[in-house]
N, C-alpha and C positions, 0 to 999 in steps of 0.2 A: 526452383519451389518456392510456391508461394505460403507460406507458413502460417496457419489457421490458430494454432494454439501457443506459438511462442512470439514474443515481441523482441525488439530491442536488438543486441545489446546497445544501452547509451549510458550515459552518467546519472547515477543515482544519488543525493545527496547523504544517503544514510550508508549504502552498499559499495559504491566504488563505482564498477563496470560490471553492471551485471545482466544476465539474460533472464527475461520473465518466460514465466511458464502459466499461461491460464487457462485454470481446469473447470471453468464453468461460464456458460454465456453470460453475454454484457449484462449488467447490473443485476446478475442473480444473488442474492446477499441475505444474509440474518437479521442488519439494520439498513436504516435509511438517512446516513449521518448529515447532518446540517453543513457542513464542513467537506464532505466526499468531492473532490475535483472531478471524477467522473460524472458526474450527474446524480440526479435521483433513481433510489432502487425502482426497479419495473416489477421485478419479482423478490416479493421479500418470500423466506420460506426458511426452513429448520429441516425439511426433509433432505436427508443426504441418497445420492443415487450415482449412477457415473453419466453425469451430465455431458462429457466430450465423452466420444472412443478411446480407452486404453492405447489399443492399437496403433490409433490415429499420435497420438502423442508421441509416444516410443519411436514410430517411425521418424516425425520430423527432430526429435532430438538425436537420432543417430543421424541422421543427415547435417544436421547443423554442425554436431561436436566432431564429425571427424575429421573436419576442415581445422581442428585444433586451436579456436580462438582463445585468446588473451581474456580472460573474466576474474574476476573478483568472487562474483560467486554466482548462483545457477537459484533462480529465485520464484516460490510460486508465489503469486501476486497476481495481479491484471484490474480487472473491473468488477469482481466478485469477492465473495469467502470463499478461498481453495479447499477449507477443509469440509465443505459440501460434497465434495466430491468423495465418492467413498471408495475409490480406490487409488488413492493420494499416496497410501504407504507402497502401491507397487511401482511405482513412480519412481518415489525415494530411494526404494531399495534397488529398482536397474540402475539408476542413476552410480548409486556405492559402487556395484559390483561390474560394472562394465566401463566407468568415466572416476574415478578415484581421484584421480588430479584434482577434481572440482570441488569446492565446497558448496554447499548447500545453507538455502533460507525459506524460512517461510514467515511470510507478513500476513498477520491473520489478527480477525479482531476481537480473538480468543472466546467469544461467545458459546462454541463447543466443546470447549476442553473441562466442561461439567460433565459430560459424558468418558466413564474408564476408555471404551473402545477408540474414542477419538483421540486422546491421550496416549495411548498405546499406538497407533498409528502414524506420528509424528515423531515420534523417540530417536530416531535414527538421524534427522535432519542435524549439521554442526549450529545453525544460530537459528533462535525462535524469536520474533519480533511483535510481540502482543502488546495491541492497544487496551486501554482502560482511561475512559477520558472523566468518568465522574463514579465514585464510588458511594452515591445515594440514588434509591430509586427514582427520584425527582429530577436530580439530574441525569440518571441514564436515560429516560425516557425524553426530556428534551431535547439533549443532544446526539443520540445514538437513534430514538426514534423504531425501538426494535418489533420483531415479531412477537406477535401476544405471548409465545410460550416462552419468551426468556424475562429473567430477572438479575438485578444487580447483583444481591447476596450468591445466587448459584455461580454467577459468572466469576464472584471473587474466590468462591472455594475451586471452582473449575483450575482458576490460576496457580492457588495454592497448592493443589493436589498435582499441578506440572510440575512445580519446583521441587516437591519430593521426589516425584519419577523421574526427571530429565537430567541427565548428567550435562549438557551443553550449556552453552552459553544462551541466557535470556536477556535481552534488552526491551524494557516497559516501554511502552510511547503514550506520551500524551497530550492530548491536543487542548490548547485552552482557549477557550470559547469566551469570551468577554460578556459577562452578565449572567452567564449559564454556569461555570465553573470554578469561578474567582473570587467567590466568598469566602468568608473565613469558614463559614459551616463544611462548604464543598471542598477547600483544601484541607480541612485537618481530616476528613473523612478519607481523601485520597491520600495523604500520608498515614493514617491507619493501615490502610491498605496493602500499600506498599509495604509495611513493616514486616507485614502476613506472608506476603506474597514472596519478598527475599529475592527480589532479581538481581542480576550481577550488574545492570546499570539501569538507568533511567534518560530517558532523551523527551524532552519536552520542547512542543512546538504549537504553532499558531497560523492563524489563515495567511499562504504568502500566495496565492494565485485563486482564479476564483473557485468557489463551493458550490455545493448544489444552491444555497438559497443567497441570494443577493444582499441582504440586508447587513447579511454576518460581516461583521469588522476585525482585523486583527489587533491583538492585544498591542498595548506599548512595549517598545522596548524594555524601559525604565521595570515596568511591571514583572514581565519576563525574567528580568534578573532577580528581584525580589521572588518569585515563586522560585525559579530553582534553586535559592540558597534554602528556603523552608523544605522543599522537597528532596532534602539529603542530597542536593548540591546535584542537580538534574543536570545534563548536557543540551545546554540549548542547541535546537538543530538550524543548522545555518545552509548557506549556498554552496551546491558543489564546486570543488575547486578540481581541474582536469590536471591529474599527476602526469599521465601517461595518454600516448598517441593510441584510439579503438579502433586497431585492427581490422576489425569487424563489424563497424558502423555503416549502417547502408544510408550514402553518403548521397545516394541518389534520390530517397525518400527526402532527404533533409533540403535537396535542391530544389525539388519539386514543392514542396512547402513554401520556400523562400518566392518562389517563381510565382506563385498565386497571390501570395500575400503584396507581394509587387505590384499587382494588377487590381487587387481590391483586398479591402479587411475582408477576413471569412471566422465564420466559428468554428469548433470542431466537428458537427456536424458537419458544414459546407466543406471541408477539408475529406472527411470518412467517404463522402459521395464521391467528390471528385477521383482522390485516388486512390480508390479500393481498399482500404486501410482499415483495420478495428481501430474503435475507441480509443482502448488503454493504448494501444501502436503511438496513435496520434498525440497524446498527452502526452507520451515519452519524450517526443521530439518538439513540443510544446515545449516543454518544462527544460530543457535543454538548450534551446534558442533565447528562453527567456533566460536565464541562467547567465548566457553568452552575450546580452545585452542588445541582442539582434533582431529583437521583436516586442513589442508592449501590447498593452491589451486596451479594451476599452469598452464601457459597461453602456451597450443600446437596449432599448425596446423590446428586440428581440432575441436578446443574452448576451453573453461578453462576445466580444469581436476580437482576433489577434491579427496585429498590423506592423509592417515595416516600423522600427524607430528613426526618427527625424533626428 
């Protein structure tokens, strides 16, 4: 069965072995972040609806999970904002009722938690990882390039309300973009927001593979350590270290990607067209191969190319 809404599982530096559930079409999002590894948002929206049929998602989950794969999480993520799907609650509840042995996680930009109905729909997941890259409107606009219907104070208020209503674990994720949110003013605003939100933990990351904008550079390691200490000893996100065999990893797709890269360097789009895989799925395999040191990237005029490491 060719899955349209599931991808992986492959190693995640945040979640171990994670099976992805993608509930929206490619790059349908409330934000157009400068660092997104999936590329520029092509459909910027805050409208919630059943973007992909609920029945198809349930059918794919049943087909896959009947094999009893070893997973650390079933994760709502992918190439857009999962809370845009108006029936995300039904998927979450179905997993809890029918596959209680698996933990669930929501990776979200947190922009829709300003609305109480959205918060109520996700209260049953085991883990929520929302992002907050800026706590000033200027930083928010520059880094996240949001839909016009969004503003920073409302998003922070939504995260504060989520913490009050949600009894599970919240890991707040912050992406450091040098020149945008690493000033004293921006960091102080982030620290103040963190104190209001009261997450269980904070994860701090920076660019480690190509983002939407080629000019974006990663923050220096020493600076990241300083930011970590300032932001309540935030955990620095590192590379994934594989601790167990991924029994459900699609090794055939992995081999196909390596075979293509042996012939010539390819972009993510090249690989998608040749292998008939979705961009979010290709990106997971690419991330895995980069972490293993088997491939490397090179910036060219047509974009980011991946090639075998010499």
